[in-house]
C-alpha positions in Angstrom: 0.0 0.0 0.0 1.4 3.4 -0.9 2.2 5.9 1.7 -0.9 8.0 2.2 1.1 11.2 2.1 2.3 10.5 -1.4 -1.3 10.6 -2.6 -1.9 14.2 -1.5 -1.9 16.5 -4.5 -4.4 19.1 -3.3 -2.5 22.1 -1.9 -5.5 24.3 -1.5 -4.8 24.4 2.2 -1.9 26.9 1.3 -4.7 29.5 0.5 -6.1 29.4 4.0 -5.6 32.7 5.8 -3.5 31.4 8.6 -1.3 29.4 6.3 -0.8 32.3 3.9 0.1 34.6 6.8 2.8 32.3 8.3 3.9 29.9 5.5 6.9 31.9 4.2 8.4 32.1 7.7 7.5 28.5 8.5 9.0 27.2 5.3 12.3 29.1 5.7 12.8 28.0 9.2 11.9 24.3 8.6 14.2 24.1 5.6 17.0 25.8 7.6 16.8 22.9 10.1 14.9 24.8 12.9 12.8 22.9 15.4 9.4 24.6 15.9 7.8 24.7 19.3 4.9 26.6 20.8 7.1 29.6 21.7 6.7 30.5 18.0 3.0 30.5 18.3 1.9 31.5 14.8 3.9 29.0 12.8 3.4 26.4 15.5 -0.4 26.8 15.2 -0.2 26.2 11.4 1.8 23.1 12.0 -0.7 21.8 14.5 -3.7 22.6 12.4 -2.4 21.5 9.0 0.1 18.8 9.9 -1.1 16.1 7.5 -1.3 18.2 4.3 2.1 19.8 5.2 3.6 16.4 5.8 2.5 15.4 2.3 3.7 18.7 0.8 7.3 18.3 2.1 7.4 14.6 1.2 6.4 15.3 -2.4 8.3 18.5 -3.1 11.4 18.0 -1.1 11.5 14.3 -0.3 11.7 15.3 3.4 9.8 14.0 6.4 7.9 16.5 8.5 8.3 15.0 12.0 6.0 15.7 14.9 7.8 14.7 18.1 7.2 15.2 21.8 9.4 15.4 24.9 8.6 16.5 28.5 5.0 17.1 27.4 6.1 19.6 24.7 5.4 19.0 21.0 7.9 20.1 18.4 8.3 19.8 14.6 11.2 19.5 12.3 12.2 18.2 8.9 14.2 14.9 8.6 15.5 12.8 5.8 13.7 9.5 5.0 15.8 6.4 5.7 16.0 5.6 2.0 16.7 9.1 0.7 18.8 12.2 1.5 16.1 14.4 -0.1 16.6 17.4 -2.2 18.6 19.3 0.4 21.3 16.8 0.9 24.2 18.7 -0.8 26.6 20.3 1.7 25.5 23.9 0.8 22.0 23.1 2.2 22.7 20.6 4.9 25.5 19.7 7.2 26.0 17.4 10.2 27.0 18.6 13.6 30.6 19.4 14.2 32.4 17.5 17.0 32.2 20.6 19.3 28.5 20.9 18.6 28.0 17.2 19.3 29.7 17.3 22.7 27.9 20.5 23.5 24.6 19.0 22.6 25.2 15.9 24.7 26.2 18.0 27.7 23.1 20.1 27.4 20.9 17.1 27.1 22.4 15.8 30.3 21.9 19.2 32.0 18.3 19.2 30.8 17.7 15.9 32.6 19.3 17.3 35.7 16.9 20.3 35.6 14.0 18.1 34.6 11.7 19.4 37.3 12.6 23.0 36.8 10.0 24.8 34.8 12.6 26.8 33.0 16.0 25.3 32.2 18.3 28.3 32.2 22.0 27.7 31.9 24.9 30.1 32.5 28.6 29.7 31.8 29.3 28.9 35.4 27.0 25.8 35.1 29.0 24.6 32.1 32.2 25.2 33.9 31.0 23.0 36.8 30.3 20.1 34.4 33.7 20.5 32.9 35.5 20.7 36.3 33.3 18.5 38.6 30.6 16.8 36.5 30.1 13.0 36.0 31.8 13.2 32.6 34.5 15.8 33.5 37.4 13.6 32.2 35.8 13.3 28.8 35.1 17.0 28.6 38.5 18.1 29.8 40.3 15.8 27.3 38.2 17.1 24.4 38.3 20.8 25.3 41.9 21.0 26.7 43.6 18.0 25.2 44.7 16.9 28.7 43.2 16.3 32.1 44.5 18.6 34.8 43.5 19.9 38.2 43.2 23.5 36.9 43.4 25.5 33.7 44.5 29.0 32.9 42.2 32.0 32.5 43.0 32.1 28.8 42.2 28.4 28.4 38.8 29.0 30.0 38.2 32.0 27.8 38.9 29.9 24.7 36.6 27.2 26.0 33.8 29.7 26.6 34.2 31.0 23.0 33.8 27.5 21.6 30.6 27.0 23.6 29.3 30.4 22.5 29.7 29.4 18.9 27.9 26.1 19.5 25.1 27.8 21.4 24.7 30.3 18.6 24.1 27.4 16.2 21.7 25.7 18.6 19.8 29.0 18.9 19.2 28.9 15.2 18.1 25.3 15.4 15.6 26.1 18.1 17.3 23.8 20.7 18.0 26.8 23.0 16.9 30.4 23.4 19.9 32.6 24.0 19.5 35.3 26.7 22.9 37.0 26.3 24.6 39.0 23.6 27.8 38.1 21.9 30.0 40.0 24.3 28.2 39.0 27.5 28.8 35.9 29.6 27.0 32.9 28.2 23.3 32.5 29.3 20.5 30.6 27.6 17.5 28.4 28.1 17.4 24.8 27.0 14.3 23.9 25.0 12.6 20.4 25.2 13.5 19.8 21.5 17.1 19.3 22.6 15.9 15.7 23.0 16.5 15.5 19.2 20.1 14.9 20.2 19.0 11.7 22.0 17.3 10.6 18.8 20.4 11.3 16.7 22.8 9.6 19.1 20.7 6.9 20.6 23.2 4.1 20.1 26.2 6.2 21.1 24.6 7.2 24.3 24.3 3.6 25.4 28.1 3.9 26.2 28.9 7.6 26.4 32.4 7.1 27.6 33.3 4.9 24.7 31.7 7.4 22.3 33.5 10.3 23.8 36.8 8.7 23.1 36.0 8.8 19.4 35.8 12.7 19.5 39.1 14.3 18.9 40.6 16.9 21.3 39.9 20.4 20.1 43.4 21.2 19.0 43.3 18.2 16.6 40.0 19.2 15.0 
């Protein structure tokens, strides 16, 4: 039996007032890799109300899967490749995988989200990240990756360089919708982790079964 979404050829839903109003913004953000949650109320409402026709639209026109996922009672949407296809956005100019620094940052934030699971708002500051690097459960892995060696202390300059690396990663995650940044480029790092950070767990499900072994496959920063 053919996939029901492949049979959808009626795109009259695009003429609905709400869809016309928000579609351009929705389309740009989804195709850029953003994860849409209810804090972007207008485009989120369109996704909620027109999920099925939109799913067929992206499958037919882009060979991409519009995914509706949920974590911590929060629904979010994003575009994904089908298992048998890289879709029409698979060239490197339109899509790229996470860098190693982004990967380790995402996994750290996922762990921190679980730690703050019962907090209504998961706000993180640079001091919280420093604690994970110095005293957290995975400190040896973080120190090896960030500083190339495990020591009792690091210089102020080394910490400044580490913070810059995290700022760059958080800027990327802000664009993906995984976090909401609260601080400017020159300010100390501060941001809120969104529930859709759980996408990291989807992407690295097998690797997270043995995080220590996986962390050893990530090169120290000076070698990247």
